[in-house]
C-alpha positions in Angstrom: 16.8 -12.2 -32.4 19.3 -11.4 -29.6 18.7 -14.1 -27.2 18.1 -12.7 -23.5 20.2 -15.2 -21.4 19.7 -16.3 -18.0 22.1 -18.2 -15.7 22.7 -19.6 -12.2 20.0 -19.2 -9.8 16.9 -17.3 -10.9 14.9 -17.0 -7.5 13.1 -14.2 -5.4 16.4 -12.6 -4.3 17.3 -11.9 -8.3 13.5 -11.6 -9.7 14.0 -7.4 -9.3 17.1 -7.7 -11.2 16.1 -9.9 -13.7 13.0 -7.9 -14.2 14.8 -4.7 -15.1 17.1 -6.5 -17.5 14.6 -8.2 -19.4 12.4 -4.8 -19.7 15.5 -3.1 -20.6 16.1 -6.1 -23.5 12.3 -5.8 -25.0 13.1 -1.9 -25.2 16.3 -2.9 -27.1 14.9 -5.0 -29.1 11.3 -3.6 -29.9 9.5 -5.5 -32.8 12.0 -8.6 -32.5 10.8 -12.2 -31.4 11.8 -12.5 -27.7 14.3 -15.9 -27.2 14.8 -16.3 -23.5 17.9 -18.8 -23.0 17.4 -20.2 -19.7 19.7 -23.5 -20.5 22.5 -21.9 -17.7 19.9 -21.8 -15.1 20.8 -23.9 -12.5 17.9 -23.0 -9.7 14.6 -21.4 -9.9 11.3 -20.5 -8.2 8.0 -19.3 -8.7 9.5 -15.8 -9.4 10.6 -16.9 -12.5 7.4 -18.4 -13.7 6.0 -15.0 -13.1 8.5 -13.3 -15.0 8.2 -15.9 -18.0 4.4 -15.6 -17.9 4.3 -11.8 -17.9 6.9 -11.7 -20.9 4.6 -14.0 -22.9 1.9 -11.6 -22.5 4.2 -9.0 -23.3 5.1 -10.6 -26.5 1.8 -11.7 -27.7 0.3 -7.9 -26.8 3.4 -6.9 -29.0 2.7 -9.4 -31.7 6.1 -11.4 -31.6 6.8 -14.3 -30.6 8.4 -15.9 -27.5 11.0 -19.0 -27.7 12.2 -20.3 -24.3 15.3 -22.7 -24.1 15.0 -24.2 -20.6 17.5 -25.8 -18.4 16.4 -29.3 -16.8 15.6 -26.7 -13.6 13.6 -24.4 -15.4 11.7 -27.5 -17.2 11.0 -29.0 -13.7 9.8 -26.0 -12.3 7.4 -25.2 -15.0 5.9 -28.9 -14.8 5.6 -28.3 -11.5 3.5 -25.3 -11.8 1.7 -27.5 -14.3 2.8 -25.1 -17.3 4.9 -28.1 -18.9 3.7 -27.2 -22.4 3.6 -23.3 -21.4 6.8 -22.3 -23.5 5.4 -24.3 -27.0 1.7 -22.3 -26.7 3.4 -18.7 -26.6 5.5 -19.1 -29.9 3.9 -17.7 -32.8 
């Protein structure tokens, strides 16, 4: 279970690169639980929420669990988006 690590700003300007890296990580670790380590994320916007939700759907479709380790910024963002308990709901 190799974590996918996010750090620094995770905003719209980084969304395409994050999406590509996450897709590559999913291919490299197919069949394994998805762990997203976002403890070092300093700034995030709704584009990260979209990527996390899409990753959760992909994990569910592949019948693997997803665990999110959020930073305070990511936790606050998810709460503002109405998804405060989202990470717990996608764990297998």
